[in-house]
Structures are given as C-alpha cells and as structure tokens.
MARBA-3410 file (N, C-alpha, C, O; in Angstrom, 1 decimal):
155
11.5,7.5,18.8,11.7,7.0,17.3,10.9,7.7,16.5,9.7,7.9,16.9 ~ 11.2,8.3,15.3,10.6,9.0,14.3,9.4,8.1,13.7,9.5,6.9,13.6 ~ 8.5,8.8,13.3,7.5,8.2,12.5,8.3,7.3,11.2,8.2,6.1,11.0 ~ 9.1,8.1,10.5,10.3,7.5,9.6,10.8,6.2,10.0,10.8,5.3,9.2 ~ 11.2,6.1,10.8,12.0,4.7,11.2,10.9,4.1,11.8,11.1,2.9,12.0
9.8,4.4,12.3,9.2,3.3,12.8,8.4,2.5,11.6,8.2,1.3,11.7 ~ 8.1,3.2,10.5,7.4,2.7,9.4,8.6,2.0,8.6,8.3,0.9,8.0 ~ 9.7,2.4,8.5,10.7,1.3,8.0,10.9,0.3,8.8,11.2,-0.7,8.3 ~ 10.9,0.4,10.1,11.2,-0.9,10.8,10.0,-1.7,10.9,10.2,-2.9,11.2 ~ 8.9,-1.3,10.6,7.6,-2.3,9.9,7.7,-2.8,8.6,7.4,-3.9,8.2
8.3,-1.9,7.9,8.3,-2.5,6.7,9.6,-3.6,6.5,9.6,-4.5,5.7 ~ 10.4,-3.4,7.4,11.9,-4.2,7.4,11.3,-5.6,8.0,11.7,-6.6,7.6 ~ 10.3,-5.5,9.1,9.6,-6.7,9.7,8.9,-7.6,8.6,9.0,-8.9,8.6 ~ 8.2,-7.0,7.9,7.6,-7.4,6.9,8.5,-8.4,5.8,8.2,-9.6,5.3 ~ 9.5,-7.6,5.5,10.5,-8.3,4.6,11.2,-9.6,5.4,11.5,-10.7,4.8
11.2,-9.3,6.7,12.2,-10.2,7.4,11.1,-11.5,7.6,11.6,-12.7,7.7 ~ 9.8,-11.3,7.6,9.0,-12.3,7.8,9.0,-13.3,6.1,9.1,-14.5,5.9 ~ 8.8,-12.1,5.1,8.6,-13.0,3.8,10.0,-13.4,3.6,9.9,-14.3,2.8 ~ 11.3,-13.2,4.0,12.6,-13.9,4.0,12.5,-15.3,4.6,13.1,-16.3,4.1 ~ 11.6,-15.4,5.8,11.6,-16.5,6.6,10.7,-17.5,6.0,10.9,-18.7,6.2
9.8,-16.8,5.3,8.8,-17.8,4.4,9.5,-18.7,3.4,9.4,-19.9,3.3 ~ 10.4,-17.5,2.7,11.2,-18.3,1.2,12.0,-18.8,2.1,12.8,-19.5,1.5 ~ 12.4,-18.8,3.2,13.7,-19.7,3.6,13.0,-21.4,4.1,13.6,-22.5,4.1 ~ 11.8,-21.1,4.5,11.1,-22.6,5.1,10.8,-23.1,3.5,11.0,-24.3,3.2 ~ 10.5,-22.3,2.6,10.0,-22.9,1.4,11.3,-23.9,0.7,11.2,-24.9,0.1
12.6,-23.0,1.0,13.8,-23.6,0.4,14.2,-24.9,0.9,14.8,-25.7,0.2 ~ 13.7,-25.1,2.4,14.1,-26.1,3.2,13.2,-27.2,2.9,13.4,-28.2,3.5 ~ 12.0,-27.2,1.9,11.1,-28.3,1.5,9.8,-28.1,2.3,8.9,-28.9,2.2 ~ 9.6,-27.2,3.0,8.0,-26.8,3.3,7.6,-26.1,2.5,7.6,-24.9,2.6 ~ 7.0,-26.8,1.3,6.0,-26.2,0.3,4.7,-25.2,0.9,3.9,-25.8,1.7
4.6,-24.2,0.6,3.5,-23.2,1.1,2.1,-23.8,0.4,2.1,-24.1,-0.8 ~ 1.2,-23.7,1.4,0.0,-23.9,0.8,-0.7,-22.5,0.2,-0.2,-21.4,0.2 ~ -2.0,-22.8,-0.4,-2.9,-21.5,-1.0,-3.2,-20.3,0.4,-3.3,-19.1,0.2 ~ -3.3,-21.1,1.6,-3.5,-19.8,2.4,-2.2,-19.3,2.8,-2.2,-18.2,3.3 ~ -1.0,-20.0,2.8,0.3,-19.6,3.0,0.6,-18.4,2.1,0.9,-17.3,2.5
0.5,-18.9,0.6,0.7,-17.6,-0.2,-0.3,-16.3,0.0,-0.1,-15.2,-0.5 ~ -1.1,-16.5,0.5,-2.1,-15.6,0.4,-1.8,-14.5,1.6,-2.1,-13.3,1.5 ~ -1.3,-15.2,2.7,-0.6,-14.3,3.8,0.7,-13.5,3.2,1.2,-12.7,4.0 ~ 1.3,-13.5,2.3,2.7,-13.3,1.9,2.3,-11.9,1.0,3.1,-11.0,0.8 ~ 1.2,-11.8,0.5,1.0,-10.7,-0.4,1.0,-9.3,0.4,1.6,-8.4,0.1
0.2,-9.4,1.4,0.1,-8.1,2.2,1.5,-7.7,2.6,1.9,-6.6,2.4 ~ 2.5,-8.5,3.2,3.7,-8.0,3.3,4.4,-7.6,2.3,5.2,-6.7,2.5 ~ 4.1,-8.1,0.9,4.9,-7.4,-0.3,4.4,-6.0,-0.3,5.2,-5.1,-0.6 ~ 3.1,-5.7,-0.2,2.5,-4.6,-0.2,3.0,-3.9,0.9,3.1,-2.7,0.5 ~ 3.4,-4.1,2.3,3.9,-3.4,3.2,5.4,-2.9,2.9,5.7,-1.8,3.3
6.3,-3.5,2.3,7.1,-3.4,1.5,7.7,-2.4,0.5,8.8,-1.8,0.4 ~ 6.5,-2.5,-0.2,6.3,-1.6,-1.0,6.0,-0.1,-0.6,6.5,0.8,-1.3 ~ 5.0,0.2,0.7,5.2,1.1,1.3,6.3,1.6,2.0,6.5,2.8,2.1 ~ 6.9,0.7,2.4,8.4,1.4,3.1,9.2,1.9,2.1,9.7,3.0,2.3 ~ 9.3,1.1,0.8,10.0,2.1,-0.4,9.6,3.4,-0.4,10.3,4.4,-0.3
7.9,3.5,-0.4,7.6,4.9,-0.7,8.0,5.7,0.4,8.4,6.8,0.1 ~ 7.9,5.4,1.8,8.3,6.1,3.1,9.7,6.3,2.9,9.9,7.5,3.1 ~ 11.0,5.6,2.6,12.1,5.9,2.3,12.4,6.8,1.3,13.5,7.2,1.3 ~ 11.5,7.2,0.3,11.9,8.0,-0.7,11.2,9.2,-0.5,11.8,10.2,-0.3 ~ 10.0,9.2,-0.5,9.0,10.3,-0.1,8.7,10.9,1.3,8.0,11.9,1.4
9.2,10.1,2.4,8.9,10.2,3.8,7.8,9.9,4.3,7.0,9.4,3.5 ~ 7.5,10.0,5.5,6.5,9.4,6.2,5.1,10.2,5.9,5.2,11.4,5.9 ~ 3.9,9.6,5.5,2.4,10.1,5.2,1.4,9.7,6.1,1.6,8.5,6.5 ~ 0.6,10.2,6.5,-0.2,9.5,7.1,-1.1,8.3,6.0,-1.5,7.3,6.6 ~ -1.4,8.4,4.9,-1.9,7.5,4.1,-0.9,6.2,4.1,-1.3,5.0,3.9
0.5,6.4,4.3,1.3,5.5,4.1,1.2,4.3,5.4,1.4,3.1,5.3 ~ 0.9,5.2,6.7,0.9,4.7,7.8,-0.4,3.8,8.0,-0.4,2.8,8.7 ~ -1.4,4.3,7.4,-2.8,3.5,7.5,-2.5,2.4,6.3,-3.0,1.3,6.4 ~ -2.0,2.7,5.5,-1.9,1.7,4.5,-0.9,0.6,4.9,-1.0,-0.4,4.3 ~ -0.1,0.8,5.7,1.1,-0.4,6.1,0.2,-1.2,7.2,0.2,-2.4,7.2
-0.6,-0.4,8.3,-1.2,-0.8,9.1,-2.0,-2.0,8.5,-1.7,-3.2,8.6 ~ -3.0,-1.5,7.8,-3.6,-2.4,6.9,-3.6,-3.6,6.5,-4.5,-4.6,6.6 ~ -2.0,-3.4,5.7,-1.6,-4.5,5.1,-1.1,-5.6,6.2,-1.2,-6.8,5.9 ~ -0.6,-5.0,7.2,-0.3,-6.0,8.5,-1.3,-6.8,8.9,-1.3,-8.0,8.8 ~ -2.4,-5.8,9.4,-3.5,-6.4,9.6,-4.3,-7.4,8.6,-4.9,-8.4,9.2
-4.3,-7.3,7.5,-4.7,-7.9,6.6,-4.0,-9.4,6.5,-4.7,-10.4,6.4 ~ -2.9,-9.5,6.4,-2.1,-10.5,6.5,-2.2,-11.2,8.2,-2.4,-12.4,8.3 ~ -2.2,-10.7,9.1,-2.8,-11.2,10.6,-4.0,-11.9,10.3,-4.0,-13.1,10.7 ~ -5.0,-11.4,9.7,-6.3,-11.5,9.7,-6.4,-13.1,9.2,-6.8,-14.0,9.8 ~ -5.7,-13.1,7.7,-5.3,-14.4,6.9,-4.9,-15.4,8.0,-5.6,-16.3,8.4
-3.3,-15.1,8.4,-3.1,-15.8,9.3,-3.8,-16.6,10.7,-3.3,-17.6,11.1 ~ -4.9,-15.8,11.2,-5.9,-16.2,11.9,-6.7,-17.1,11.6,-6.9,-18.0,12.4 ~ -7.3,-16.9,10.1,-8.2,-17.7,9.5,-7.7,-18.9,9.2,-8.3,-19.9,9.2 ~ -6.0,-18.9,8.7,-5.5,-20.1,8.6,-5.4,-21.0,9.8,-5.6,-22.2,9.7 ~ -4.9,-20.3,10.8,-4.6,-20.9,12.2,-6.0,-21.9,12.4,-6.0,-23.1,12.7
-7.1,-21.1,12.3,-8.6,-21.8,12.8,-8.7,-23.1,11.8,-8.9,-24.2,12.2 ~ -8.5,-23.0,10.7,-8.5,-24.0,9.3,-7.6,-25.4,10.2,-8.1,-26.5,10.4 ~ -6.3,-25.0,10.6,-5.4,-26.0,10.8,-5.7,-26.7,12.2,-5.1,-27.7,12.5 ~ -6.4,-26.2,12.8,-7.1,-26.6,14.2,-8.5,-27.1,14.1,-9.1,-27.8,15.0 ~ -9.0,-26.7,12.8,-10.6,-27.3,12.8,-11.2,-26.6,13.5,-12.1,-27.3,14.1
-11.2,-25.4,13.8,-12.3,-24.7,14.0,-13.4,-24.3,13.1,-14.6,-24.1,13.4 ~ -12.7,-24.0,11.8,-13.5,-23.9,10.7,-13.1,-24.3,9.6,-11.9,-24.5,9.5 ~ -13.9,-24.5,8.3,-13.6,-25.0,7.1,-12.7,-24.3,6.5,-12.8,-23.1,6.9 ~ -11.9,-24.5,5.7,-10.9,-24.0,4.9,-11.2,-23.9,3.5,-12.3,-24.4,3.4 ~ -10.9,-23.6,2.4,-11.0,-23.6,0.8,-11.2,-24.9,0.9,-10.7,-25.7,1.7
-12.1,-25.4,0.0,-12.0,-26.7,-0.4,-11.0,-27.2,-1.5,-10.9,-28.4,-1.9 ~ -10.3,-26.3,-2.0,-9.3,-26.8,-2.8,-7.8,-27.2,-2.4,-7.0,-27.8,-3.1 ~ -7.9,-26.6,-0.9,-6.8,-27.1,-0.4,-6.8,-27.8,1.4,-5.8,-27.8,2.1 ~ -8.1,-28.4,1.7,-8.3,-28.6,3.0,-9.7,-29.9,2.6,-10.5,-30.1,1.7 ~ -9.4,-30.5,4.0,-10.6,-31.4,4.1,-10.1,-32.8,3.8,-8.9,-33.0,3.5
-10.9,-34.0,4.0,-10.3,-35.3,3.9,-10.6,-35.9,2.9,-10.1,-37.0,2.8 ~ -11.3,-35.4,1.7,-11.8,-36.4,0.6,-13.0,-36.9,0.9,-13.4,-38.0,0.4 ~ -13.7,-36.3,1.6,-14.9,-37.1,1.9,-16.0,-37.2,0.9,-16.9,-38.0,0.8 ~ -15.8,-35.9,-0.1,-16.8,-35.9,-1.2,-16.7,-36.9,-2.4,-17.4,-36.8,-3.4 ~ -15.4,-38.1,-2.1,-15.3,-38.7,-3.2,-16.5,-39.5,-3.8,-16.6,-39.8,-5.0
-17.5,-39.9,-2.7,-18.7,-40.7,-3.3,-19.3,-40.0,-4.5,-19.7,-40.7,-5.4 ~ -19.4,-38.5,-4.7,-20.1,-38.2,-5.7,-19.2,-38.1,-7.0,-19.5,-37.4,-8.0 ~ -17.9,-38.7,-6.9,-17.2,-38.5,-8.1,-17.3,-39.9,-9.1,-17.4,-41.0,-8.6 ~ -17.3,-39.9,-10.3,-17.1,-40.8,-11.2,-15.8,-41.4,-11.5,-14.7,-40.8,-11.2 ~ -15.8,-42.8,-12.0,-14.8,-43.6,-12.4,-14.0,-42.5,-13.0,-13.0,-42.2,-12.4
-14.3,-42.0,-14.0,-13.5,-41.1,-15.0,-13.0,-40.3,-14.1,-11.8,-40.4,-13.9 ~ -13.6,-39.6,-13.5,-13.2,-38.2,-12.5,-11.9,-38.8,-11.5,-10.8,-38.3,-11.5 ~ -12.3,-39.7,-11.0,-11.1,-40.3,-9.8,-10.0,-40.7,-10.8,-8.9,-40.8,-10.2 ~ -9.8,-41.0,-12.1,-8.9,-41.5,-13.0,-8.2,-40.6,-13.5,-7.1,-40.8,-14.1 ~ -8.7,-39.3,-13.4,-8.3,-38.4,-14.3,-7.0,-37.4,-13.9,-6.8,-36.9,-12.8
-6.3,-37.3,-15.2,-5.0,-36.9,-14.7,-5.0,-35.3,-15.0,-4.0,-34.7,-15.3 ~ -6.1,-34.9,-14.9,-6.1,-33.4,-15.1,-6.1,-32.7,-13.6,-6.0,-31.5,-13.4 ~ -6.3,-33.7,-12.6,-6.3,-33.4,-11.2,-4.9,-32.7,-10.9,-3.8,-32.9,-11.5 ~ -5.0,-31.8,-9.8,-3.8,-31.1,-9.4,-3.0,-32.2,-8.8,-3.5,-33.1,-8.1 ~ -1.5,-32.3,-9.0,-0.5,-32.9,-8.3,0.1,-32.2,-7.2,0.5,-31.1,-7.4
0.4,-32.8,-5.9,0.9,-32.4,-5.0,0.5,-31.3,-4.6,1.0,-30.2,-5.0 ~ -0.8,-31.3,-3.9,-1.6,-30.1,-3.5,-1.0,-29.8,-2.0,-0.7,-30.9,-1.4 ~ -0.9,-29.0,-1.6,-0.4,-28.7,-0.1,-1.4,-28.8,0.4,-2.3,-28.7,-0.4 ~ -1.9,-29.1,1.6,-2.9,-29.0,2.3,-3.2,-27.9,3.2,-2.6,-28.1,4.3 ~ -3.8,-27.1,3.1,-4.1,-25.9,4.2,-4.4,-26.1,5.6,-4.1,-25.3,6.5
-5.3,-27.6,5.8,-5.5,-27.7,7.2,-4.3,-28.6,7.9,-4.5,-28.9,9.1 ~ -3.4,-29.0,7.4,-2.3,-29.6,8.0,-1.3,-29.0,8.4,-0.9,-28.2,7.6 ~ -0.7,-29.0,9.3,0.4,-27.9,9.8,1.7,-28.7,9.6,1.9,-29.8,10.1 ~ 2.8,-27.9,8.8,3.8,-28.3,8.1,4.8,-28.5,9.6,5.2,-29.5,10.1 ~ 5.0,-27.3,10.0,6.0,-27.2,11.1,5.4,-26.2,12.2,4.6,-25.2,12.0
5.9,-26.5,13.4,5.4,-25.7,14.5,6.6,-25.4,15.7,7.5,-26.2,16.0 ~ 6.4,-24.4,16.2,7.4,-24.3,17.5,6.3,-23.3,18.7,5.6,-22.4,18.6 ~ 6.6,-24.1,19.8,6.3,-23.5,20.9,4.4,-23.8,20.6,3.7,-22.9,21.1 ~ 4.0,-24.6,20.2,2.6,-24.9,19.7,2.1,-23.9,19.1,1.0,-23.4,19.4 ~ 2.8,-23.2,18.1,2.3,-22.3,17.2,2.7,-22.9,16.0,3.8,-23.4,15.8
1.8,-23.0,14.9,2.3,-23.0,13.7,2.7,-21.8,12.9,2.7,-20.7,13.5 ~ 3.3,-22.0,11.3,3.8,-20.7,10.9,2.6,-19.7,10.7,2.8,-18.4,10.8 ~ 1.3,-20.4,10.2,0.5,-19.5,10.1,0.1,-18.6,11.5,-0.1,-17.4,11.3 ~ 0.1,-19.1,12.9,-0.1,-18.6,13.8,1.0,-17.5,14.2,0.8,-16.4,14.7 ~ 2.3,-18.0,13.9,3.2,-17.1,14.0,3.1,-15.7,13.2,3.4,-14.6,13.7
2.8,-16.0,12.1,2.6,-14.9,10.9,1.8,-14.0,11.5,2.0,-12.8,11.5 ~ 0.6,-14.5,12.0,-0.8,-14.0,12.7,-0.2,-13.1,13.7,-0.4,-11.9,13.6 ~ 0.6,-13.5,14.7,1.1,-12.9,15.9,2.1,-11.7,15.3,1.8,-10.5,15.6 ~ 3.2,-12.0,14.6,4.1,-11.2,14.1,3.5,-9.9,13.4,3.9,-8.7,13.6 ~ 2.4,-10.3,12.6,2.0,-9.2,11.9,1.1,-8.3,12.6,0.8,-7.2,12.1
0.6,-8.7,13.6,-0.5,-8.1,14.5,0.9,-6.9,15.2,0.8,-5.7,15.3 ~ 2.0,-7.7,15.5,3.2,-6.6,16.2,3.6,-5.4,15.4,4.0,-4.4,15.9 ~ 3.5,-5.6,13.9,4.0,-4.9,12.9,3.0,-3.8,12.7,3.2,-2.6,12.4 ~ 1.8,-4.3,13.0,0.5,-3.4,12.6,0.8,-2.6,13.9,1.0,-1.4,13.6 ~ 0.8,-2.9,14.9,1.1,-2.1,16.1,2.0,-0.9,15.8,1.5,0.3,16.0
3.5,-1.1,15.2,4.4,-0.4,14.7,3.7,0.6,13.9,3.8,1.7,14.3 ~ 3.1,0.2,12.9,2.5,1.0,11.6,1.8,2.1,12.6,2.2,3.2,12.7 ~ 0.7,1.7,13.4,-0.1,2.3,14.0,0.6,3.6,15.0,0.2,4.8,15.0 ~ 1.7,3.1,15.7,2.5,4.0,16.8,3.0,5.1,15.6,2.6,6.3,15.7 ~ 3.8,4.7,14.4,4.2,5.6,13.6,3.2,6.7,13.4,3.6,7.8,13.2
2.0,6.5,13.3,1.0,7.5,13.1,0.9,8.4,14.0,0.5,9.5,13.6 ~ 1.2,8.2,15.3,1.3,9.5,16.4,2.4,10.1,16.6,2.6,11.1,17.3 ~ 3.5,9.4,15.8,4.8,10.3,15.9,5.2,11.5,15.0,4.5,11.7,14.0 ~ 6.1,12.1,15.2,6.6,13.2,14.3,7.5,12.7,13.1,8.5,12.0,13.3 ~ 7.4,13.0,12.1,8.3,12.9,11.1,10.0,12.7,11.5,10.9,12.6,10.6
END
C-alpha cells in the first residue's frame, strides 16, 4: 500500500472514531471533559488527511498525523487511568465531593455551579472490560502505527 493510501486510511480511521463518539453522544452518552479532549487530535488528523488528499503525502504530514494519533492515545490512557482510579483526574470532573467541608452554605446553595457535569472518573459504557476511553487509546495507537508505516512507504 502506498504512503498516500496509508495516510488517508489513518485519517479515515480518525473520522470513524469521531463518528462513533458522536454516535454514542446521540444515543445519550454525554461526553466528559476528557472525552472531548480526546476528540480534538482526531479532528487534526482528519485535516491532515485532507491535505494529503489535495497535496499528496509529505513527511511533515505523516509526522503530524502520527503525533495527533499518539496525543489522542495518551489522553485516552490518562482518562482510562482516571476511570480505574490509578491517578486523580481534573478536579472539575472527577472526585467524590470530599472537599465539600470547606464550602460555605452560600457556596453550597449557589445556582452558579455547573449543572449536569459528566464525571471523568465514571465509566459510562464498556465492552470487553474496556471503556470508551480505553478503546480510543487502543485504536489511536493503531492509527499512529498506520501513520508511521506511511512514512516508510513510497508515495
């Protein structure tokens, strides 16, 4: 397979992952903050794929595509660790509310607090023991391998 086809395949893979994420969202699985962070690198990879489609494969495109996929994978691994309790996630979307003792009554009754915060440390859906964040990490690593393989191929 040529470098161009591999790069386009990897970009299509990012598009498929994004479509899957939006599909789950349409089914009622609202994304948390970390889920949204995982989507941005896929958007970048899709844009790189568009550049490949119009300008042809370039070393810079392959490197940027691989970096995008690896970035999404890294965020997915981080998010998976947060879900499994291996490390703490962002305080804005994880934790059990243990710090409520430091809040005043006015703070607790404030209507300015975010409503319907989706927690980053709760698994909303899993398949084969892996959460959506874990599956994103696995698939993104696979896409990074495709981007890297494209660097070794001829146009």
